[in-house]
C-alpha positions, -999 to 999 in steps of 0.1 A, spaced: -188 237 -866 -200 212 -836 -183 239 -813 -200 269 -831 -233 251 -826 -218 243 -784 -214 274 -780 -247 286 -800 -270 261 -776 -257 274 -742 -264 313 -754 -300 301 -760 -302 283 -726 -288 311 -710 -311 336 -729 -339 319 -717 -331 321 -681 -317 354 -684 -328 372 -716 -311 402 -704 -280 390 -696 -248 391 -711 -213 381 -709 -188 396 -685 -158 394 -675 -166 385 -641 -159 352 -622 -192 337 -600 -191 323 -571 -218 298 -555 -232 310 -516 -260 305 -498 -284 327 -489 -313 323 -465 -319 288 -455 -326 268 -488 -321 298 -512 -292 302 -538 -271 334 -543 -246 343 -566 -218 369 -558 -197 389 -579 -160 384 -579 -129 396 -594 -125 399 -632 -119 369 -652 -99 363 -686 -119 359 -718 -115 328 -738 -124 327 -774 -152 356 -765 -162 342 -735 -154 341 -700 -146 304 -687 -171 302 -669 -196 289 -699 -171 260 -697 -189 247 -667 -213 263 -659 -252 268 -676 -255 306 -677 -234 338 -655 -258 364 -645 -247 398 -645 -240 416 -613 -277 421 -591 -297 399 -612 -321 373 -597 -326 337 -619 -361 338 -630 -362 304 -625 -347 298 -588 -347 274 -558 -360 283 -522 -366 249 -501 -377 271 -477 -407 278 -494 -413 249 -513 -405 221 -483 -436 231 -460 -458 239 -496 -453 201 -502 -454 187 -464 -479 162 -460 -481 158 -423 -476 195 -412 -497 230 -419 -525 215 -442 -552 244 -444 -533 277 -442 -502 271 -469 -518 298 -489 -500 319 -463 -464 308 -474 -466 322 -506 -474 361 -492 -450 360 -463 -418 372 -469 -398 348 -443 -407 320 -465 -407 334 -497 -372 352 -488 -381 388 -492 -380 388 -534 -391 416 -548 -385 404 -589 -410 383 -606 -405 345 -617 -403 311 -607 -396 291 -580 -397 256 -584 -388 220 -560 -396 183 -558 -405 158 -529 -402 122 -532 -421 97 -500 -409 65 -505 -420 38 -476 -413 3 -468 -440 -13 -440 -438 -52 -426 -465 -64 -406 -488 -89 -394 -528 -89 -388 -550 -108 -363 -575 -113 -389 -566 -130 -423 -572 -107 -452 -582 -74 -430 -551 -50 -430 -561 -21 -410 -535 5 -416 -551 31 -428 -521 44 -451 -524 15 -477 -558 4 -493 -568 -25 -479 -575 -48 -514 -534 -43 -515 -525 -73 -497 -537 -109 -487 -530 -134 -461 -517 -121 -427 -491 -106 -433 -476 -74 -448 -443 -69 -470 -441 -38 -492 -419 -13 -506 -432 18 -531 -420 54 -536 -454 66 -521 -456 97 -536 -436 124 -555 -447 159 -558 -432 190 -576 -443 226 -574 -439 255 -594 -443 290 -573 -455 320 -597 -443 355 -582 -462 381 -605 -458 408 -585 -454 414 -549 -496 410 -549 -498 383 -572 -486 347 -565 -494 313 -581 -489 278 -570 -493 245 -592 -486 209 -576 -483 178 -599 -485 146 -576 -478 110 -587 -492 86 -556 -490 48 -560 -521 52 -529 -547 71 -551 -553 49 -577 -590 55 -582 -604 53 -619 -616 88 -614 -594 114 -634 -593 138 -603 -580 109 -582 -563 93 -606 -518 82 -599 -507 109 -616 -527 141 -613 -525 180 -607 -533 179 -573 -536 215 -563 -537 249 -586 -547 281 -572 -537 319 -569 -527 340 -538 -533 379 -540 -520 396 -508 -487 408 -494 -487 403 -458 -456 434 -454 -485 458 -465 -516 447 -455 -533 417 -431 -559 410 -460 -552 384 -487 -574 372 -510 -573 328 -529 -589 310 -560 -587 274 -576 -583 242 -563 -567 237 -529 -566 223 -495 -596 235 -480 -590 258 -452 -605 239 -423 -594 227 -393 -555 217 -387 -555 182 -401 -515 176 -394 -500 151 -370 -468 152 -349 -459 115 -366 -432 115 -391 -453 95 -418 -484 80 -414 -516 108 -415 -537 106 -383 -574 96 -382 -582 133 -384 -569 138 -416 -581 104 -433 -614 114 -422 -624 148 -427 -594 165 -445 -608 186 -478 -595 192 -509 -621 213 -531 -626 240 -559 -635 277 -548 -625 312 -540 -620 330 -504 -601 351 -485 -588 362 -449 -573 383 -428 -541 377 -412 -521 398 -385 -501 391 -349 -504 356 -351 -543 359 -361 -557 338 -392 -590 341 -395 -606 329 -436 -636 321 -457 -641 300 -489 -665 298 -511 -669 268 -525 -685 250 -561 -713 229 -553 -714 189 -558 -689 166 -548 -652 176 -542 -619 162 -544 -619 152 -509 -650 149 -483 -664 182 -493 -701 178 -504 -733 197 -518 -762 183 -539 -763 207 -570 -731 214 -594 -732 246 -614 -733 269 -581 -716 283 -556 -734 264 -530 -708 251 -501 -689 271 -478 -657 267 -450 -643 294 -422 -612 288 -406 -593 306 -374 -562 303 -355 -539 325 -332 -508 319 -321 -500 331 -287 -459 327 -282 -448 335 -244 -410 338 -262 -385 326 -285 -393 285 -274 -425 286 -259 -464 288 -269 -498 282 -281 -522 283 -307 -562 275 -305 -578 268 -340 -615 262 -350 -631 260 -381 -664 247 -401 -670 231 -434 -707 235 -448 -711 202 -471 -694 167 -466 -697 134 -477 -711 122 -445 -746 128 -461 -759 98 -483 -772 64 -473 -745 49 -489 -710 45 -480 -691 61 -512 -668 89 -518 -663 89 -555 -698 93 -569 -715 128 -566 -751 112 -576 -748 95 -537 -758 127 -518 -787 139 -493 -793 168 -470 -757 191 -462 -741 174 -432 -720 200 -418 -685 193 -397 -671 216 -371 -636 211 -357 -616 225 -325 -578 222 -324 -552 235 -301 -515 225 -298 -491 240 -271 -448 240 -273 -425 248 -246 -389 244 -255 -380 211 -276 -419 196 -265 -448 198 -285 -485 188 -278 -515 188 -300 -548 177 -303 -577 184 -323 -618 169 -326 -639 172 -356 -672 157 -358 -705 161 -379 -734 180 -371 -760 150 -384 -759 113 -379 -742 102 -413 -769 83 -423 -752 52 -437 -746 40 -399 -769 65 -384 -744 79 -363 -728 111 -358 -690 108 -376 -664 118 -349 -623 118 -351 -600 131 -325 -559 130 -321 -538 139 -293 -501 133 -300 -467 149 -285 -433 154 -300 -397 158 -282 -367 173 -300 -338 162 -300 -297 160 -312 -282 130 -315 -248 125 -329 -250 165 -344 -283 156 -362 -320 167 -350 -339 138 -344 -376 137 -332 -394 113 -315 -433 112 -311 -461 97 -300 -495 94 -313 -531 83 -302 -558 91 -329 -595 75 -337 -621 77 -359 -660 70 -342 -689 60 -363 -714 38 -350 -726 22 -316 -708 0 -295 -726 -25 -308 -718 -27 -341 -685 -42 -360 -678 -3 -376 -678 16 -347 -646 27 -348 -608 27 -362 -582 38 -338 -543 37 -345 -511 45 -324 -479 52 -338 -444 60 -321 -426 75 -346 -383 83 -349 -375 111 -372 -335 121 -382 -328 146 -405 -303 132 -424 -295 166 -442 -318 193 -443 -337 180 -476 -332 146 -463 -354 125 -436 -355 94 -422 -383 79 -402 -393 47 -382 -423 43 -374 -443 14 -348 -480 13 -357 -506 -2 -342 -543 2 -366 -571 -12 -343 -604 -19 -358 -611 -26 -398 -641 -5 -408 -634 10 -440 -651 38 -455 -668 19 -490 -689 -12 -475 -683 2 -441 -719 -16 -428 -711 -50 -444 -673 -58 -441 -661 -42 -410 -642 -64 -382 -640 -42 -347 -619 -71 -336 -588 -66 -360 -556 -56 -349 -529 -49 -374 -490 -42 -364 -468 -25 -385 -432 -10 -385 -435 19 -411 -402 26 -425 -403 62 -447 -376 83 -469 -386 118 -479 -362 138 -500 -370 174 -509 -359 206 -525 
């Protein structure tokens, strides 16, 4: 009886994943298809035992010939979707690009997961003031930092409903986002949106839901720490939009719901679509190993519109203060260079000064002991006050080393010098421009 129950359970689970699959006299061999994608090959016949092929005793189920699993892995797609460092503003294109989706014509779900662990040691020159923006200043006290934690764990589900309809859902545990607000809690539905389009048939696409707003670039060449650009200006909000992508050119427009977004976006009235963003980028390859890209974007309403430094309370607002962005990148062989500038249209009422952030970065990819490695350097700065104020800037220099131990395992080490202490909360009362923090940041990323 126990054996019958076990066999019944195996059949039930197999039916869940492959409702129309049946036991077959075939031997299954696992092989890799496109990078990061799993496939099955049908081999020679195998004998039947007790009415079942032997594979049922060491595998969950056997897909029939020509069958694509309804739930599958494709790290070529899910790894860049979950990446916190790169390609922040146009990830929706990955869902409709066959180079990433695997060119699959069947419906089903693709799942993935990522874990980002970090350890840090550091020292500040000012007691109880820590200026590294990868943690909250209140996480530490005294003159030094010793810290180890799982910073983030995110899980994604990509739904392919037809060649033209796709869905993306990302849950996130974060040991950094610990605000009491439900939208910024330690466990959250970080993104959830749908995309309509098929770049093999048409360059036009549309999207709707909660997602990183298509604005600017917001990436970095550093392996683990974000640049000042992201900390100051990366928006996450709910809305509807569409775009056109063809021949390396992409332009999109998004209509955003009113009131405070999850990050950066803001307007003074909820219940109406009264904020928007536009973004464009043009990639020009010179060959297989060289090229450049230029981009620009605009966000109509931002959190830099109120008289008080606050990014959670939707009641603190003012007249719309938009953002503009320009960015460029250049790559030549193993070398990459990137730059980006973002600025508010008007002065921030809190500091009576326009808010600006910029980054200048370079990186080189090398092969060491058979492993892909990257060396990078990054300088970024955020400016929100005149030279006569203590809250005039936040500055960051990062020298980084990254090693791809396996295609889905990354180790990194960064030396980070953080200069200036101007936290967004209480910026005009607690800031100190003389603060310097030197840190070693060790990173581990596991992704599938």
